[in-house]
C-alpha positions as CSV (number, residue, x, y, z in Angstrom):
1,M,2.4,100.9,80.2
2,P,4.8,103.6,78.9
3,I,6.4,106.2,81.2
4,W,6.6,109.8,80.2
5,E,9.2,112.0,81.9
6,G,10.2,115.6,81.2
7,S,9.4,119.2,81.4
8,G,6.2,120.5,82.9
9,P,3.3,122.1,81.1
10,G,3.8,125.1,79.0
11,G,6.8,126.5,77.2
12,H,7.6,126.6,73.5
13,H,10.3,123.9,73.3
14,R,9.9,120.7,75.3
15,K,12.3,117.8,75.8
16,D,10.8,114.7,77.2
17,T,11.5,110.9,77.3
18,L,9.0,108.2,76.6
19,S,10.1,104.9,78.1
20,F,8.6,101.4,77.9
21,N,8.9,99.2,81.0
22,S,8.6,95.9,79.0
23,V,10.5,94.4,76.1
24,L,8.7,95.2,72.8
25,G,9.6,91.7,71.4
26,E,7.9,91.3,68.1
27,T,6.7,94.9,67.9
28,E,7.3,96.3,64.4
29,Y,6.9,100.0,65.1
30,V,6.0,102.6,67.7
31,E,3.6,105.4,66.8
32,L,3.0,108.6,68.7
33,T,-0.1,110.7,68.0
34,I,-0.2,114.3,69.3
35,L,-3.7,116.0,69.2
36,N,-4.7,119.6,69.1
37,V,-1.4,121.5,69.5
38,A,-0.7,124.9,68.0
39,G,-3.9,124.7,65.8
40,V,-2.9,121.3,64.3
41,K,-5.7,118.7,64.8
42,E,-3.4,115.7,64.7
43,R,0.4,114.9,64.2
44,R,1.6,111.4,63.9
45,F,5.2,110.1,64.3
46,K,6.1,106.5,63.5
47,W,9.3,104.7,64.2
48,R,10.1,101.2,62.8
49,L,12.0,99.1,65.3
């Protein structure tokens, strides 16, 4: 289960950290989906490991 740490709700710019408490091993990528922010239905970010 990932751990999300950072600034509280609100504000224009946020800086947060998403940590994983287990080794990702054979994981090929991590994908973050953000829904319904600033009038945008969906934003996807994908990082290859």
